C-alpha positions in Angstrom: 250.0 160.1 -99.8 247.3 158.2 -97.7 245.1 160.4 -95.5 244.7 158.8 -92.4 241.3 157.7 -91.2 240.7 160.9 -89.1 241.6 163.2 -92.1 239.0 161.2 -94.6 236.1 161.1 -92.0 236.3 164.7 -91.6 236.8 165.0 -95.8 233.4 163.0 -96.3 231.9 164.7 -93.9 232.7 168.4 -95.6 231.8 166.4 -98.8 228.4 165.2 -97.6 227.3 168.4 -96.2 229.2 171.1 -98.4 229.9 169.4 -101.8 227.0 167.5 -102.4 224.5 170.2 -102.1 226.7 172.4 -104.5 226.6 169.4 -106.8 223.1 169.2 -106.6 222.7 172.8 -107.4 224.8 172.5 -110.3 223.4 169.3 -111.7 219.8 171.0 -111.7 221.2 174.4 -112.9 222.7 172.5 -115.8 219.6 170.5 -116.5 217.5 173.6 -116.5 219.8 175.0 -119.5 219.8 172.2 -121.4 215.7 172.4 -121.5 213.0 170.2 -120.8 213.4 166.7 -122.2 211.2 163.5 -121.9 210.9 162.3 -118.4 212.5 159.1 -118.4 215.7 160.7 -119.9 215.5 163.5 -117.6 215.3 160.4 -114.9 218.3 158.7 -116.4 220.7 161.8 -116.6 219.6 162.5 -112.8 220.4 158.9 -112.0 223.7 159.0 -113.6 224.6 162.6 -112.3 223.8 161.4 -108.7 226.2 158.3 -109.2 229.5 160.1 -110.9 229.9 162.3 -108.1 230.8 160.1 -105.6 233.3 158.3 -108.1 236.3 160.5 -107.5 235.6 160.2 -104.0 235.2 156.5 -103.5 238.8 156.3 -101.7 237.6 158.9 -99.1 234.3 157.5 -98.1 236.1 153.8 -98.1 235.6 152.2 -94.6 234.4 155.3 -93.2 231.2 153.5 -91.8 233.7 151.0 -89.2 235.9 151.9 -86.6 239.2 153.3 -86.8 241.5 150.8 -87.5 244.7 152.6 -86.2 243.0 152.9 -82.6 244.7 150.8 -80.2 242.8 148.0 -78.7 241.9 148.0 -75.2 240.7 144.7 -75.1 243.5 142.4 -74.2 
């Protein structure tokens, strides 16, 4: 079932305002439990974790910055 544009917009806002900060807290907690690693390795892990969180939500974020494609055209 495909989400409407309005639903995708709401979900993307929820993910950015609630989901992302929660994910950051989980990622930092995991890194603290792992222990101290060389700075370049830590940087690489944080970069990978920073990209991985968005992959499952790619369909939600796709096209959100553009206008609603389902909106009626007022200009004729």
